[in-house]
C-alpha positions as CSV (number, residue, x, y, z in Angstrom):
1,M,28.9,-11.1,63.5
2,T,27.1,-8.6,66.5
3,D,23.2,-9.8,66.9
4,K,20.7,-6.7,66.7
5,I,17.3,-6.6,67.8
6,P,14.2,-4.6,66.8
7,L,13.1,-2.4,69.1
8,R,9.8,-0.5,69.7
9,N,9.4,3.4,70.2
10,V,13.1,3.8,69.9
11,T,14.7,6.7,67.8
12,P,17.9,5.6,65.8
13,D,20.1,7.5,68.2
14,S,18.4,5.2,71.0
15,T,16.7,7.5,72.9
16,V,12.9,6.9,73.4
17,G,11.2,9.3,71.1
18,T,8.1,8.8,68.5
19,H,7.3,5.9,66.6
20,D,7.8,6.2,63.3
21,P,6.3,2.2,61.6
22,K,8.5,3.1,58.3
23,Q,11.1,2.9,60.1
24,S,12.7,-0.2,62.2
25,A,15.6,1.1,64.5
26,T,17.9,-1.7,65.9
27,K,20.3,-1.8,69.1
28,E,23.1,-4.0,69.6
29,M,22.9,-6.2,72.0
30,Y,27.0,-5.4,73.0
31,A,27.2,-2.5,75.1
32,R,30.5,-0.6,74.8
33,R,32.3,-0.4,78.2
34,E,32.4,3.0,80.0
35,H,35.0,3.8,81.7
36,I,34.2,4.7,85.6
37,Y,34.9,7.6,87.2
38,V,35.5,6.5,90.9
39,R,35.6,9.1,93.4
40,E,37.6,9.2,96.6
41,I,36.2,8.8,99.9
42,K,37.5,8.7,103.6
43,G,36.0,6.6,106.3
44,L,36.1,3.4,108.6
45,F,35.8,0.7,106.3
46,Q,38.3,2.8,103.8
47,R,40.8,3.0,106.5
48,V,40.1,-0.9,107.3
49,R,40.4,-1.4,103.7
50,R,43.6,0.9,102.8
51,S,45.5,-1.0,105.9
52,A,44.7,-4.6,104.9
53,N,45.6,-3.7,101.2
54,W,49.2,-2.1,102.0
55,I,50.0,-4.8,104.1
56,L,49.0,-7.5,101.6
57,M,51.4,-5.4,99.0
58,A,54.1,-5.0,101.8
59,L,54.0,-9.1,102.5
60,Y,53.9,-9.8,98.5
61,F,57.2,-7.4,97.5
62,G,58.7,-8.2,101.0
63,I,58.1,-11.8,101.1
64,P,60.9,-12.6,98.5
65,W,63.5,-10.7,99.9
66,L,64.1,-12.8,103.2
67,Y,65.9,-15.3,103.7
68,W,66.0,-18.8,105.6
69,G,69.5,-19.9,106.8
70,D,71.6,-19.9,103.4
71,R,68.8,-19.4,100.9
72,Q,65.7,-18.0,100.0
73,A,62.9,-18.2,102.4
74,I,59.7,-18.5,100.0
75,L,61.2,-19.9,96.8
76,F,59.5,-22.9,94.4
77,D,62.9,-23.8,92.2
78,L,61.3,-25.8,89.4
79,P,64.6,-26.7,87.7
80,T,65.0,-28.7,90.8
81,R,61.7,-29.3,91.6
82,Q,61.8,-28.6,94.7
83,F,59.8,-25.6,96.6
84,H,61.2,-23.9,99.9
85,I,58.9,-22.5,102.7
86,F,60.4,-21.1,105.2
87,G,62.0,-24.0,107.2
88,G,60.2,-27.0,104.9
89,T,61.1,-28.3,101.6
90,F,58.8,-29.8,99.4
91,Y,59.2,-32.0,96.6
92,P,56.5,-33.3,93.6
93,Q,55.5,-36.1,95.8
94,D,54.2,-34.3,97.8
95,F,51.4,-32.4,95.6
96,M,48.8,-33.9,97.6
97,L,49.8,-31.7,100.0
98,L,49.0,-28.5,98.3
99,S,45.9,-30.3,96.7
100,W,44.5,-30.4,100.4
101,L,45.8,-26.9,101.3
102,L,43.7,-25.4,98.0
103,I,40.5,-27.3,99.5
104,I,41.1,-25.7,102.7
105,C,41.3,-22.6,100.8
106,A,38.3,-23.4,99.0
107,F,36.1,-24.0,102.3
108,G,37.1,-21.0,103.9
109,L,36.1,-18.5,101.1
110,F,32.9,-20.5,101.7
111,L,32.9,-20.2,104.9
112,I,33.5,-16.1,104.5
113,T,31.3,-16.2,101.9
114,V,28.1,-17.6,104.0
115,F,29.1,-15.4,107.0
116,A,29.6,-11.9,105.1
117,G,29.3,-12.3,101.5
118,R,32.0,-10.9,99.0
119,V,33.9,-9.0,101.4
120,W,37.1,-11.6,100.1
121,C,36.8,-9.4,97.2
122,G,36.2,-6.0,98.7
123,Y,39.3,-6.3,101.2
124,T,41.6,-8.4,99.9
125,C,41.3,-9.7,96.1
126,P,44.6,-9.3,94.4
127,Q,42.6,-7.9,91.7
128,S,40.8,-5.5,94.1
129,V,43.8,-4.4,96.2
130,W,46.0,-3.6,92.7
131,T,43.0,-1.6,91.4
132,W,42.5,0.5,94.1
133,L,46.8,1.3,94.0
134,Y,45.6,2.1,90.2
135,I,42.8,4.2,90.9
136,W,45.0,6.0,94.0
137,V,47.5,6.4,91.0
138,E,45.2,8.0,88.7
139,H,43.6,10.5,91.7
140,L,47.4,11.5,92.2
141,T,48.4,12.3,88.9
142,E,45.2,13.7,87.4
143,G,43.3,15.1,89.9
144,T,39.9,14.5,91.8
145,R,36.8,12.3,89.6
146,N,35.4,15.9,88.4
147,R,38.5,17.1,87.3
148,R,39.5,13.7,85.5
149,M,36.3,13.6,83.7
150,K,36.8,17.3,82.6
151,L,40.4,16.1,81.7
152,D,39.5,13.5,79.5
153,K,36.8,15.7,77.7
154,Q,39.2,18.1,76.5
155,P,41.4,18.1,73.4
156,M,44.8,17.3,74.0
157,T,47.3,19.5,75.2
158,K,50.5,19.8,77.3
159,E,49.1,19.4,80.5
160,K,46.7,16.7,79.8
161,A,50.1,15.0,77.8
162,A,52.1,15.2,80.8
163,R,49.0,13.9,83.6
164,K,47.9,11.0,80.9
165,S,51.8,10.3,80.5
166,A,52.5,10.4,84.5
167,K,49.9,7.9,85.2
168,H,50.9,5.0,82.6
169,L,54.4,5.7,83.2
170,L,53.5,4.9,87.1
171,W,51.2,2.0,86.2
172,L,53.6,0.3,83.5
173,L,56.2,0.6,86.9
174,I,53.8,-0.7,89.2
175,A,53.3,-3.7,86.7
176,F,56.7,-4.0,85.9
177,A,57.5,-4.5,90.1
178,T,54.6,-6.9,90.3
179,G,56.0,-8.8,87.2
180,L,59.5,-8.9,88.9
181,T,58.5,-10.1,91.7
182,F,56.1,-12.8,91.2
183,V,59.0,-14.4,88.7
184,G,61.2,-14.4,92.3
185,Y,59.0,-16.3,94.1
186,F,60.5,-18.8,91.1
187,T,63.9,-17.2,91.0
188,P,66.3,-16.3,93.1
189,I,65.0,-12.5,92.9
190,R,68.4,-11.0,94.3
191,G,70.3,-12.3,91.1
192,L,66.9,-11.5,89.0
193,V,67.3,-8.0,90.0
194,A,70.7,-8.1,89.5
195,D,70.3,-9.6,86.0
196,F,68.3,-6.6,84.9
197,V,70.6,-4.0,86.2
198,T,73.5,-5.4,84.1
199,L,71.1,-6.2,81.6
200,S,72.2,-10.0,81.6
201,V,68.6,-11.7,82.2
202,G,68.1,-14.7,80.5
203,G,64.8,-15.1,78.1
204,W,62.5,-17.1,80.0
205,A,62.6,-14.8,83.1
206,L,62.4,-11.7,80.6
207,F,59.5,-13.3,79.0
208,W,57.6,-13.9,82.1
209,V,58.4,-11.1,84.0
210,G,57.3,-8.9,80.5
211,F,54.2,-11.3,80.5
212,F,53.0,-10.8,84.1
213,T,53.9,-7.0,83.5
214,V,51.5,-6.4,80.3
215,F,49.1,-8.2,82.3
216,T,49.3,-6.9,85.6
217,Y,48.8,-3.1,84.1
218,L,45.8,-4.2,81.6
219,N,44.0,-6.1,84.3
220,A,44.3,-3.3,86.9
221,G,44.9,-0.2,84.7
222,W,42.1,-1.0,81.8
223,L,39.9,-3.8,82.5
224,R,39.4,-3.5,86.6
225,E,35.7,-4.0,87.0
226,Q,35.0,-6.4,83.8
227,V,37.4,-8.8,85.6
228,C,35.1,-9.1,88.6
229,I,32.1,-8.9,86.6
230,Y,32.8,-11.1,83.8
231,M,35.7,-13.3,84.3
232,C,35.5,-14.3,88.0
233,P,33.7,-17.2,88.6
234,Y,33.6,-16.3,92.1
235,A,31.0,-13.8,91.2
236,R,28.5,-16.1,89.2
237,F,28.4,-18.3,92.3
238,Q,28.6,-16.8,95.3
239,S,24.6,-15.9,95.4
240,V,23.8,-20.0,96.0
241,M,26.1,-19.4,99.0
242,F,24.1,-16.3,100.5
243,D,21.0,-16.8,102.8
244,K,18.8,-14.2,104.4
245,D,21.4,-14.4,107.4
246,T,24.3,-13.5,105.0
247,L,25.9,-10.0,106.0
248,I,26.0,-7.8,103.0
249,V,26.0,-4.2,101.7
250,S,22.5,-3.1,101.8
251,Y,20.2,0.3,101.3
252,D,17.6,0.2,103.3
253,E,14.5,1.3,101.1
254,A,12.0,1.9,104.0
255,R,14.2,4.5,105.4
256,G,15.7,5.9,102.4
257,E,12.3,5.7,99.9
258,P,11.1,8.0,99.0
259,R,14.5,9.7,97.7
260,G,14.8,13.7,97.1
261,A,16.9,16.9,97.1
262,R,15.9,18.7,100.4
263,K,18.1,21.4,102.0
264,R,20.9,20.6,104.4
265,N,19.4,22.6,107.6
266,A,15.9,20.2,107.0
267,A,14.8,18.8,110.4
268,H,15.3,14.8,111.1
269,Q,13.9,13.8,114.1
270,E,10.4,14.6,115.7
271,E,10.5,17.7,113.6
272,R,11.1,15.7,110.2
273,S,7.8,13.6,110.5
274,T,5.7,17.3,110.4
275,A,8.3,18.5,107.5
276,H,10.2,16.9,104.9
277,R,7.8,13.9,105.6
278,E,4.6,15.3,104.9
279,Q,6.7,16.4,101.7
280,G,7.3,12.5,100.7
281,L,10.8,12.5,101.3
282,G,12.5,9.5,102.9
283,D,16.6,9.9,104.3
284,C,17.7,9.6,101.0
285,I,18.8,12.7,99.3
286,D,19.7,11.1,95.9
287,C,23.1,12.9,96.4
288,G,24.3,10.1,94.0
289,L,27.4,9.6,96.0
290,C,27.3,6.1,96.5
291,V,27.3,5.3,93.0
292,Q,30.3,8.1,91.8
293,V,32.6,6.1,95.2
294,C,31.7,2.4,93.7
295,P,35.0,0.6,91.9
296,T,32.2,-1.8,89.6
297,G,29.7,1.2,89.2
298,I,26.8,0.2,90.4
299,D,23.8,1.7,92.5
300,I,23.5,-0.3,95.6
301,R,19.9,1.3,96.1
302,D,18.9,-0.8,93.2
303,G,19.5,-4.1,95.8
304,L,21.6,-6.8,95.8
305,Q,24.2,-7.5,92.6
306,V,26.3,-9.7,91.3
307,E,28.7,-6.9,90.6
308,C,29.2,-5.5,94.3
309,I,32.9,-7.0,95.5
310,T,31.1,-5.7,99.4
311,C,33.9,-2.8,99.6
312,A,31.8,-1.0,101.6
313,A,32.7,2.7,100.1
314,C,28.9,3.3,99.4
315,I,28.6,2.8,103.4
316,D,31.4,5.4,104.0
317,A,30.0,8.0,101.4
318,C,26.8,7.8,102.5
319,D,27.5,7.8,106.1
320,S,29.2,10.7,105.3
321,V,26.3,12.9,103.7
322,M,24.3,11.5,106.9
323,D,26.6,13.4,109.0
324,K,26.5,16.8,107.1
325,M,22.5,16.2,106.6
326,N,22.5,15.1,111.1
327,Y,20.6,12.2,109.9
328,P,21.5,9.0,111.7
329,R,23.9,7.0,109.8
330,G,23.5,3.3,108.4
331,L,21.2,4.3,105.3
332,I,23.5,1.9,103.7
333,R,25.5,-0.4,105.9
334,Y,26.1,-3.9,106.3
335,T,23.3,-5.9,107.0
336,T,21.0,-8.9,106.8
337,E,18.1,-9.8,104.4
338,H,15.8,-11.0,108.0
339,S,17.0,-7.6,109.7
340,L,15.9,-5.5,106.8
341,E,12.7,-7.2,107.0
342,G,12.5,-6.8,110.7
343,G,12.7,-9.9,111.3
344,K,16.3,-11.2,113.7
345,T,19.6,-12.4,112.2
346,H,20.8,-15.7,113.2
347,I,24.1,-15.5,113.1
348,L,24.8,-19.4,114.4
349,R,23.4,-21.1,111.3
350,P,23.9,-25.4,110.8
351,R,25.2,-24.3,107.3
352,L,28.3,-21.9,108.9
353,I,28.6,-24.4,111.9
354,G,29.1,-26.9,109.0
355,Y,31.8,-25.0,107.2
356,F,33.7,-24.4,110.6
357,I,33.7,-27.6,111.6
358,A,34.7,-28.9,108.2
359,L,37.3,-26.2,107.9
360,M,38.9,-26.5,111.6
361,V,39.2,-30.6,111.0
362,M,40.8,-30.2,107.7
363,I,43.3,-27.6,109.1
364,G,44.3,-29.6,111.8
365,L,45.0,-32.7,109.9
366,F,46.8,-30.4,107.1
367,V,48.9,-29.3,110.2
368,W,49.2,-32.9,111.7
369,T,50.5,-34.0,108.0
370,V,52.7,-31.9,107.4
371,S,54.7,-32.0,111.3
372,D,54.6,-35.2,111.0
373,R,56.0,-35.7,107.5
374,L,59.2,-38.0,107.1
375,P,61.6,-36.4,105.2
376,L,62.7,-39.4,103.2
377,D,61.0,-41.2,100.3
378,V,62.0,-44.7,98.8
379,D,61.6,-46.6,95.8
380,I,62.5,-50.3,95.2
381,E,62.2,-51.8,91.8
382,R,63.2,-55.9,91.2
383,D,65.5,-56.7,88.5
384,R,63.4,-57.8,86.0
385,N,65.6,-59.6,83.7
386,Q,66.6,-62.5,86.0
387,L,63.9,-63.9,88.5
388,Y,66.9,-65.2,90.8
389,S,70.7,-66.4,90.7
390,M,73.2,-68.7,92.9
391,T,75.9,-67.7,94.4
392,R,79.5,-70.5,94.7
393,E,78.4,-70.7,98.3
394,G,74.6,-71.9,97.3
395,D,72.6,-69.1,98.4
396,I,70.1,-67.5,96.4
397,T,70.5,-63.6,95.1
398,N,68.0,-61.2,93.9
399,S,69.1,-58.2,92.5
400,Y,66.7,-54.5,92.9
401,T,67.2,-51.0,91.8
402,L,66.8,-48.8,95.3
403,T,66.2,-45.1,94.8
404,I,66.7,-42.8,97.8
405,R,64.8,-39.5,98.0
406,N,66.6,-37.0,100.8
407,L,64.1,-34.7,101.6
408,D,65.6,-33.1,104.7
409,D,67.2,-29.8,104.4
410,K,70.9,-31.3,105.5
411,A,73.0,-34.4,104.3
412,H,72.6,-37.9,105.9
413,R,74.0,-41.6,105.4
414,Y,71.7,-44.0,104.9
415,V,71.9,-47.7,106.7
416,I,70.0,-50.1,104.8
417,T,69.3,-53.4,106.5
418,P,66.9,-56.3,104.6
419,T,64.9,-58.5,107.1
420,G,62.4,-61.2,106.5
421,L,63.7,-64.3,106.1
422,D,66.5,-66.3,108.2
423,G,70.0,-65.4,107.4
424,I,69.2,-62.6,104.7
425,T,72.3,-60.0,103.8
426,L,72.9,-57.5,101.5
427,L,76.2,-57.9,99.4
428,G,78.3,-54.7,99.2
429,N,77.9,-51.2,100.8
430,T,75.5,-51.4,103.6
431,S,75.2,-47.7,103.9
432,I,75.0,-44.8,101.4
433,T,75.5,-40.6,101.8
434,I,73.1,-38.1,100.1
435,D,72.9,-34.4,100.3
436,A,70.0,-32.4,101.1
437,G,67.3,-32.1,98.7
438,R,69.4,-35.1,96.6
439,S,68.0,-38.2,95.3
440,T,70.8,-41.3,94.7
441,T,69.9,-44.6,92.5
442,F,72.1,-47.4,92.8
443,P,71.6,-51.2,92.6
444,I,71.8,-53.4,95.5
445,Q,72.0,-57.7,96.0
446,L,70.5,-59.4,98.9
447,A,71.4,-63.1,99.3
448,V,69.6,-65.9,101.2
449,P,70.7,-69.5,102.0
450,A,68.8,-71.5,100.2
451,E,67.1,-73.6,102.4
452,A,66.2,-70.6,104.2
453,L,63.0,-70.6,102.0
454,D,59.6,-73.0,102.0
455,A,58.2,-71.5,98.9
456,P,58.9,-69.5,95.6
457,S,57.9,-65.6,96.2
458,K,58.8,-64.8,99.9
459,A,57.5,-60.9,101.2
460,I,60.9,-58.9,102.2
461,V,61.3,-55.4,103.9
462,I,64.2,-53.1,103.3
463,N,64.7,-50.9,106.0
464,I,66.8,-47.5,105.4
465,E,67.8,-45.4,108.6
466,A,69.3,-42.0,108.8
467,E,72.7,-42.8,110.7
468,Q,72.7,-39.8,112.6
469,N,69.3,-39.6,113.2
470,P,66.9,-42.6,114.0
471,D,63.8,-40.8,113.6
472,I,63.9,-40.7,110.2
473,T,63.3,-44.6,109.3
474,L,61.5,-46.3,106.2
475,A,60.5,-49.6,105.7
476,K,59.8,-50.8,102.6
477,E,58.1,-54.3,101.3
478,A,59.2,-56.4,98.4
479,R,59.2,-59.9,97.1
480,F,61.9,-62.1,97.3
481,L,62.3,-65.0,94.4
482,G,64.0,-68.1,94.7
483,Q,63.9,-72.0,94.1
484,S,62.4,-73.6,97.4
485,R,64.0,-76.7,99.0
486,R,61.4,-78.0,101.1
């Protein structure tokens, strides 16, 4: 049920007017989303943003088509539980590396936020990248901001239907390409595309491509700023990480206020102090262009807001107006709270240095761990049904189940050697060949002369070594049980 609250001096049509005590006006607390008509703007920061966007999209759509040897360069093969990333192959037991990588990304985001605010959102966040792409398609099919506004107010005509259909068709095609590419990171994309062309795609692949197609279309086409404002947790905790030295997009109120319209040829510099300054005007001409270019529809002149994604579209818009008015640039700019207050900005500060040191240490340890990672994993389990047995020669035997996982990208023949007790031997085959990325489970039996045991339980070591590569070797400890004769 929608909550409602009484308002004073508000008419039933939610406009301020004469209050009638006999009438009770109400207003819904839920506000319907108003469509934001984003105006296209050119400038330095928008060139940087567009370049970053195109590079990121090229990487996203292009990487699945790259091959590393005879396989896809990046492929998260869930059925075989193998995750191929260029020359490395990772397995579920390497999950800690993924956790470590996510923690590194989190600290990197913290570092960027402390230094430059929400710049990640404005330039590289996938939601922002695809939203800007959809806005560009909107501009391409429906025209400029003013034309789009007029088009939406017009009754449905053939031209309007054609333009709307073209826009949504392009949106859906982009969404489909996005979904197809995403699934291509988990299923070989060349075969996936061929399956779609021949209409022989599997049910699960079709479901996930459709799933990501629908949500890309909704998020970038319809929800847009709603995702950034309400759904993204980053928007909520970013302010906790800001300080007065954080670089943010800000409006210079001291210079711009009081705002007001004036002629383009109004003087500035020395003459301005005796011209429009005497009229009580600052540098802001109140053109509203900074609001029109904002993808979240905010007015940066109202101060720092949680909706701001630091894309700097308002900076480029304001600079273009300042150029036309022959005023200095920077009325809206990247700056800090200390700078706006007339103080000095401190770039190097304890929190920023702390994040940087922690990030460098974690990256160094992560790189060392991955580079020093042994492509071999072994599990040993004793036979619990029988503690030990005796041979005709009087030796004591123990049975084990050995599981060897070849984590390398080529096959290896592994030699198994037990140590730890005098006279310990492996009965049967002492080596086994395992293909790349495969695991093998097989039983082994170890024998020890009875006189070598001086306790009912002794520690032994089972060594597994790649025959052609002695650097790939692993020693696992186990227990040998028997009856001591000493």
